[in-house]
LUMSE-350689 format. One line per 4 residues: number of its first residue (from 1); for each residue x, y, z of N, C-alpha, C. Coordinates in steps of 0.2 Angstrom, whole numbers. Example, Ala and Ser with C-alpha at 12.3 -4.5 7.8 and 13.67 -1.06 7.14 Angstrom:
<roses>
1> 66,-28,39,62,-22,39,66,-16,39 | 64,-11,35,68,-5,36,64,0,39
</roses>
This chain:
<roses>
1> 141,34,-142,142,29,-136,137,31,-132 | 130,27,-130,125,28,-126,128,27,-120 | 133,20,-118,136,20,-113,138,21,-109 | 143,21,-106,154,21,-105,156,14,-105
5> 163,15,-108,162,9,-112,166,3,-107 | 163,7,-98,165,-1,-94,159,-4,-95 | 152,-4,-98,145,-7,-101,146,-12,-105 | 154,-11,-107,155,-14,-115,159,-18,-115
9> 162,-19,-108,167,-24,-105,166,-32,-106 | 169,-35,-110,164,-42,-109,167,-45,-101 | 170,-42,-99,172,-48,-91,166,-45,-85 | 162,-40,-88,158,-35,-83,152,-40,-82
13> 148,-39,-77,142,-44,-77,137,-42,-71 | 131,-40,-74,126,-35,-73,121,-42,-70 | 115,-39,-66,113,-40,-63,107,-36,-60 | 100,-39,-59,97,-36,-55,91,-39,-49
17> 89,-36,-44,87,-40,-38,80,-39,-40 | 75,-43,-45,68,-44,-48,67,-50,-45 | 59,-47,-43,57,-54,-34,58,-51,-26 | 64,-47,-28,65,-46,-18,63,-43,-18
21> 58,-37,-21,54,-31,-14,47,-31,-13 | 47,-35,-19,34,-33,-22,33,-34,-13 | 35,-42,-10,31,-41,-3,33,-36,-1 | 38,-32,2,41,-26,7,38,-19,5
25> 39,-21,-1,34,-15,-2,27,-14,-5 | 21,-21,-4,17,-21,-4,13,-19,4 | 17,-24,6,16,-20,15,17,-12,15 | 20,-9,12,20,-2,11,17,2,7
29> 13,-1,2,7,2,-1,1,2,2 | 0,-4,8,-7,-6,10,-4,-1,17 | 3,1,18,2,5,26,-1,11,22 | 2,15,18,0,21,16,-5,21,13
33> -10,18,11,-19,17,12,-21,19,18 | -18,15,22,-23,13,31,-20,22,33 | -16,25,31,-14,31,35,-18,34,31 | -19,35,27,-24,38,24,-31,39,26
37> -33,33,25,-39,31,24,-41,33,32 | -39,29,39,-38,29,44,-37,36,47 | -34,43,44,-30,49,44,-25,47,53 | -23,42,52,-16,43,59,-13,50,60
41> -11,54,55,-10,60,58,-14,65,58 | -21,63,60,-26,67,63,-25,65,71 | -26,56,70,-26,52,74,-20,57,80 | -14,56,79,-8,56,80,-10,65,84
45> -12,71,83,-10,77,85,-18,78,86 | -23,73,86,-28,74,94,-25,70,101 | -20,66,100,-17,62,105,-12,68,109 | -9,71,105,-3,76,108,-7,83,110
49> -14,82,110,-18,89,111,-22,86,115 | -24,78,117,-29,79,122,-35,81,121 | -34,82,113,-43,85,112,-44,78,105 | -51,76,108,-53,69,104,-59,71,100
53> -58,73,94,-65,74,92,-67,69,85 | -74,70,84,-78,65,79,-74,67,74 | -74,60,71,-75,62,63,-76,55,59 | -75,55,50,-76,49,47,-70,45,46
57> -71,40,47,-65,36,42,-67,34,36 | -63,30,31,-64,25,27,-65,19,28 | -68,14,23,-66,8,25,-64,7,18 | -56,2,18,-52,2,10,-56,-4,9
61> -61,-9,13,-65,-14,7,-67,-13,4 | -69,-16,-1,-74,-16,-6,-73,-10,-9 | -66,-8,-11,-65,1,-13,-60,-4,-20 | -60,1,-24,-54,2,-30,-48,5,-29
65> -44,-4,-31,-36,0,-33,-31,1,-38 | -31,6,-41,-28,7,-49,-18,4,-50 | -19,1,-51,-10,-2,-52,-7,-1,-58 | -3,5,-59,1,6,-65,7,2,-65
69> 6,-3,-71,13,-7,-71,12,-14,-67 | 8,-17,-69,5,-23,-67,13,-28,-69 | 18,-28,-64,24,-33,-65,24,-36,-57 | 28,-39,-56,32,-42,-48,28,-37,-42
73> 29,-30,-42,27,-27,-37,19,-25,-36 | 18,-24,-44,10,-23,-43,5,-28,-42 | 9,-35,-44,8,-43,-41,7,-45,-34 | 10,-41,-32,12,-42,-24,8,-37,-20
77> 5,-31,-25,0,-25,-20,-7,-29,-21 | -8,-32,-26,-14,-35,-28,-18,-40,-25 | -11,-46,-25,-12,-50,-18,-14,-47,-11 | -9,-42,-8,-13,-39,-3,-19,-37,0
81> -19,-32,-7,-26,-28,-6,-33,-33,-10 | -34,-39,-9,-38,-44,-12,-39,-48,-6 | -35,-47,0,-36,-47,7,-41,-43,10 | -40,-36,9,-47,-32,9,-54,-33,5
85> -55,-37,-1,-56,-36,-6,-59,-32,-7 | -56,-30,-12,-52,-23,-15,-54,-25,-22 | -55,-22,-27,-60,-22,-31,-50,-19,-39 | -48,-23,-41,-40,-24,-45,-41,-21,-53
89> -39,-12,-53,-38,-13,-62,-33,-13,-62 | -28,-16,-68,-20,-14,-67,-21,-12,-76 | -13,-9,-78,-15,-5,-82,-6,-8,-83 | -6,-12,-90,4,-14,-92,1,-14,-99
93> 9,-15,-101,11,-13,-107,7,-20,-110 | 9,-28,-108,6,-33,-110,2,-35,-108 | -6,-31,-108,-13,-35,-104,-12,-42,-105 | -11,-45,-111,-13,-54,-112,-6,-56,-107
97> -2,-54,-106,4,-58,-99,-2,-58,-94 | -8,-55,-90,-11,-57,-87,-17,-58,-89 | -18,-64,-90,-24,-64,-93,-29,-70,-88 | -28,-73,-85,-31,-79,-83,-28,-76,-75
101> -28,-69,-74,-24,-68,-68,-31,-67,-63 | -32,-74,-58,-36,-71,-51,-37,-66,-48 | -30,-60,-50,-31,-56,-43,-34,-50,-49 | -32,-50,-55,-34,-45,-57,-42,-44,-59
105> -47,-38,-58,-53,-37,-63,-53,-37,-69 | -52,-30,-70,-50,-29,-76,-45,-27,-78 | -38,-26,-84,-34,-26,-88,-34,-21,-93 | -30,-17,-91,-30,-14,-99,-23,-12,-101
</roses>
């Protein structure tokens, strides 16, 4: 038996939360990208040490975002990334499902 006996109970109702966390996780992804591109940790260290040194920061505008698993969350990430004029390359089990998706520049 693959699952325990409770999973075969006809009175058991299983649900999911599809589509609930996409926007929040997309914001988290962009936040993480900004954290590394803008060296927030380095800025915080310099602030604590009161030593301001020059360094280069990356711009994310015009860069490429790769999304592995282009479902609800991946689509929300692409939507936010497009605000930054990012190019979107998506990897999906069924690429035909996003054939005419205006957010995706390339899908495999």
